C-alpha positions as CSV (number, residue, x, y, z in Angstrom):
1,X,45.8,-24.4,-21.8
2,X,43.4,-24.9,-18.9
3,X,44.7,-26.2,-15.6
4,X,44.0,-29.9,-15.0
5,X,45.0,-32.4,-12.3
6,X,48.7,-33.3,-12.1
7,X,47.9,-36.9,-11.2
8,X,48.5,-39.2,-14.2
9,X,46.1,-42.1,-14.9
10,X,48.3,-45.2,-14.9
11,X,45.6,-47.0,-17.0
12,X,45.9,-44.6,-19.9
13,X,48.6,-45.2,-22.5
14,X,51.3,-42.6,-22.7
15,X,51.0,-40.5,-26.0
16,X,53.2,-41.2,-29.0
17,X,56.2,-39.0,-29.3
18,X,56.7,-37.8,-32.8
19,X,60.0,-36.0,-33.5
20,X,59.4,-33.0,-35.7
21,X,62.3,-32.7,-38.0
22,X,64.0,-35.3,-35.8
23,X,65.7,-34.3,-32.6
24,X,66.0,-30.7,-33.8
25,X,67.2,-29.5,-30.4
26,X,70.5,-31.4,-30.7
27,X,71.0,-31.5,-34.4
28,X,70.0,-29.4,-37.5
29,X,66.3,-29.9,-38.2
30,X,65.4,-32.4,-40.9
31,X,69.0,-33.7,-41.5
32,X,70.1,-37.2,-41.2
33,X,71.9,-36.3,-38.0
34,X,68.6,-35.1,-36.4
35,X,66.6,-38.1,-37.6
36,X,69.1,-40.5,-36.3
37,X,69.3,-38.7,-33.0
38,X,65.5,-38.9,-32.6
39,X,65.4,-42.7,-33.2
40,X,68.4,-43.2,-30.8
41,X,66.5,-41.6,-27.9
42,X,63.4,-43.7,-28.7
43,X,61.0,-41.4,-30.6
44,X,58.0,-43.3,-31.9
45,X,57.8,-41.6,-35.3
46,X,59.4,-39.0,-37.5
47,X,57.3,-35.9,-38.3
48,X,58.6,-34.4,-41.5
49,X,57.7,-31.3,-43.6
50,X,57.4,-32.1,-47.3
51,X,57.9,-29.5,-50.1
52,X,58.4,-29.8,-53.9
53,X,61.6,-28.6,-55.5
54,X,61.5,-26.6,-58.6
55,X,61.7,-29.7,-60.7
56,X,59.0,-31.4,-58.8
57,X,60.8,-33.7,-56.4
58,X,59.5,-34.1,-52.8
59,X,62.1,-32.9,-50.3
60,X,62.2,-33.0,-46.5
61,X,62.3,-29.6,-44.9
62,X,60.1,-27.9,-42.3
63,X,59.6,-24.4,-43.8
64,X,59.6,-23.0,-47.3
65,X,62.4,-20.6,-46.6
66,X,66.1,-21.8,-46.9
67,X,67.5,-18.8,-45.1
68,X,67.3,-20.0,-41.5
69,X,68.3,-23.7,-41.9
70,X,70.8,-23.7,-44.8
71,X,73.5,-21.4,-46.3
72,X,71.2,-20.7,-49.2
73,X,68.5,-18.1,-49.7
74,X,65.0,-18.0,-51.0
75,X,62.4,-20.7,-51.1
76,X,62.7,-24.5,-51.6
77,X,60.4,-24.4,-54.7
78,X,62.8,-21.9,-56.5
79,X,65.6,-24.4,-56.7
80,X,66.0,-27.8,-58.4
81,X,67.0,-30.9,-56.3
82,X,70.5,-30.6,-57.7
83,X,70.8,-27.0,-56.5
84,X,69.3,-27.8,-53.1
85,X,71.8,-30.6,-52.6
86,X,74.6,-28.2,-52.9
87,X,73.5,-26.3,-49.9
88,X,74.9,-26.9,-46.4
89,X,72.0,-27.7,-44.1
90,X,74.0,-28.1,-40.8
91,X,76.7,-25.5,-40.4
92,X,74.3,-22.9,-39.2
93,X,73.9,-24.8,-35.9
94,X,77.5,-25.9,-35.2
95,X,80.7,-26.6,-37.1
96,X,80.5,-30.3,-36.5
97,X,77.3,-30.5,-38.6
98,X,78.8,-28.9,-41.7
99,X,78.2,-31.0,-44.7
100,X,74.7,-32.1,-43.6
101,X,72.4,-32.0,-46.7
102,X,68.8,-31.5,-47.5
103,X,67.2,-34.9,-48.0
104,X,64.6,-36.0,-50.5
105,X,61.7,-38.2,-49.4
106,X,63.0,-41.2,-51.3
107,X,66.3,-40.9,-49.5
108,X,64.7,-40.8,-46.1
109,X,62.3,-43.7,-46.8
110,X,65.2,-45.8,-48.1
111,X,67.2,-45.2,-44.9
112,X,64.5,-45.3,-42.2
113,X,61.4,-47.2,-43.6
114,X,62.2,-50.4,-41.6
115,X,63.0,-48.5,-38.4
116,X,60.2,-46.2,-37.7
117,X,56.8,-44.6,-38.8
118,X,56.4,-41.4,-40.7
119,X,54.0,-38.4,-40.4
120,X,54.4,-36.2,-43.4
121,X,53.1,-32.7,-43.4
122,X,52.5,-31.3,-46.8
123,X,53.4,-27.7,-47.5
124,X,50.4,-25.5,-47.6
125,X,50.7,-24.8,-51.4
126,X,48.3,-22.9,-53.5
127,X,45.9,-24.8,-55.7
128,X,47.5,-26.1,-58.9
129,X,46.0,-24.8,-62.1
130,X,43.4,-27.1,-63.5
131,X,45.1,-27.0,-66.8
132,X,48.6,-27.7,-65.5
133,X,50.0,-31.2,-66.4
134,X,52.4,-31.1,-63.5
135,X,51.8,-33.7,-60.7
136,X,50.6,-32.3,-57.4
137,X,52.5,-32.6,-54.2
138,X,49.8,-35.1,-53.1
139,X,50.5,-37.3,-56.1
140,X,54.2,-37.1,-55.7
141,X,54.1,-38.1,-52.1
142,X,51.7,-41.0,-52.6
143,X,53.6,-42.4,-55.5
144,X,56.8,-42.2,-53.5
145,X,55.2,-44.0,-50.5
146,X,54.0,-46.8,-52.9
147,X,57.3,-47.2,-54.6
148,X,59.1,-47.6,-51.2
149,X,56.3,-49.8,-49.8
150,X,55.8,-47.3,-47.0
151,X,52.1,-46.6,-47.2
152,X,51.3,-48.8,-44.1
153,X,53.9,-47.0,-42.0
154,X,52.9,-43.4,-43.1
155,X,50.3,-40.8,-42.3
156,X,50.1,-37.7,-44.5
157,X,49.0,-34.5,-42.7
158,X,47.8,-31.3,-44.3
159,X,45.7,-28.2,-43.6
160,X,43.8,-28.1,-46.8
161,X,40.6,-30.1,-47.5
162,X,41.6,-30.2,-51.2
163,X,44.7,-32.0,-50.3
164,X,42.8,-34.6,-48.2
165,X,40.5,-35.2,-51.1
166,X,43.5,-35.7,-53.5
167,X,45.3,-38.0,-51.1
168,X,42.3,-40.2,-50.7
169,X,41.7,-40.2,-54.5
170,X,45.3,-41.4,-55.1
171,X,45.4,-44.0,-52.4
172,X,42.5,-44.6,-50.0
173,X,44.7,-46.8,-47.8
174,X,47.2,-44.1,-46.7
175,X,46.6,-42.6,-43.3
176,X,45.5,-39.0,-43.3
177,X,45.4,-36.2,-40.7
178,X,44.3,-32.6,-40.5
179,X,46.6,-29.9,-39.3
180,X,44.6,-27.4,-37.3
181,X,46.3,-24.1,-36.3
182,X,43.3,-21.9,-35.6
183,X,39.8,-20.9,-36.5
184,X,36.5,-22.8,-35.7
185,X,37.1,-26.4,-34.7
186,X,34.0,-27.5,-36.5
187,X,35.4,-26.3,-39.7
188,X,38.6,-28.2,-39.1
189,X,36.9,-31.6,-38.3
190,X,36.6,-33.5,-41.6
191,X,33.8,-35.7,-42.7
192,X,33.8,-39.3,-41.5
193,X,36.5,-41.4,-43.2
194,X,38.4,-38.5,-44.6
195,X,41.1,-38.5,-41.9
196,X,42.1,-40.4,-38.7
197,X,43.6,-37.6,-36.6
198,X,43.6,-33.9,-35.9
199,X,47.0,-32.3,-35.2
200,X,46.5,-29.3,-33.0
201,X,48.6,-26.5,-31.6
202,X,49.0,-26.6,-27.8
203,X,47.2,-23.3,-27.2
204,X,44.0,-24.9,-28.8
205,X,43.9,-27.9,-26.6
206,X,41.3,-28.0,-23.8
207,X,39.2,-30.8,-22.3
208,X,36.2,-29.5,-24.3
209,X,38.2,-29.4,-27.6
210,X,39.5,-32.9,-27.0
211,X,36.0,-34.3,-26.2
212,X,34.7,-32.8,-29.5
213,X,37.6,-34.3,-31.4
214,X,37.0,-37.7,-29.8
215,X,33.3,-37.5,-30.6
216,X,34.2,-37.0,-34.2
217,X,36.1,-40.3,-34.0
218,X,39.5,-38.7,-34.4
219,X,42.9,-39.0,-32.6
220,X,44.3,-35.8,-31.2
221,X,48.0,-35.0,-31.5
222,X,49.5,-31.9,-30.1
223,X,52.3,-29.7,-31.6
224,X,54.5,-28.4,-28.8
225,X,58.2,-27.9,-28.2
226,X,58.7,-26.4,-24.8
227,X,57.7,-27.3,-21.2
228,X,58.0,-31.1,-21.0
229,X,56.4,-30.8,-17.6
230,X,53.1,-30.5,-19.5
231,X,53.4,-34.2,-20.4
232,X,51.5,-34.9,-17.2
233,X,48.7,-32.6,-18.1
234,X,48.4,-33.8,-21.7
235,X,48.4,-37.4,-20.5
236,X,45.6,-36.6,-18.1
237,X,43.7,-34.9,-21.0
238,X,44.2,-38.1,-23.0
239,X,46.0,-36.9,-26.1
240,X,47.2,-39.5,-28.5
241,X,50.5,-37.9,-29.5
242,X,53.1,-35.2,-28.9
243,X,54.7,-33.5,-31.9
244,X,58.0,-32.0,-30.8
245,X,61.5,-31.1,-32.0
246,X,62.7,-32.1,-28.5
247,X,61.7,-35.7,-28.1
248,X,64.2,-36.7,-25.4
249,X,62.9,-34.4,-22.6
250,X,59.3,-35.6,-23.3
251,X,60.4,-39.3,-23.3
252,X,62.3,-38.7,-20.1
253,X,59.3,-37.1,-18.5
254,X,57.2,-40.1,-19.4
255,X,59.8,-42.5,-18.0
256,X,60.7,-43.8,-21.4
257,X,64.2,-42.6,-21.5
């Protein structure tokens, strides 16, 4: 990241702090313990990874692999919800978290929909066969948000243009965002009206990048976990949000904790 002034502009609003997987620095990522911890310290929203189970249910987990964050093996999509629910999703971090379970999207919405906002990142799945009758991840997520009356408090983020098109087709009112992890910025910026924000890795954020994102009429949210001292620089740059698994240090740096 380029060096910018350390002096914060008091007239500029502090960026939103979105807890990726909850407060994943103090509790197992994407578990109820982590989500509750994030809200307790004052996170503005929950950033959640969404995948489909083998039997087509949207589940809340950051990566496709179960190996690192559960006592299971393999990929989320290889197991049914019932099988996923049998896994321990907390003991890997500390004994006191044993018994934490993988959550479905309906379970999370039921518990938290009146307490926060949601940014849902869809797994970067391969294109579904045009002849397949199975609902896509986009359809599943949209229908779940509609059932739980959570469209107005949710933004769905993804890296694929096809996903953005599907999301808009299923519900044009749901907020949409593009996940940009590299490549030409111009290719990541969607057509007008397709999305409201670009979610960017920290290494890609410069004043020039931000100016181009702003010129496209988009918000800019930055994915970062380390170095809360960078809060000053990101505020000076004028980013709209911080996406982090360590929300408390960032909130403290902004004087909000």
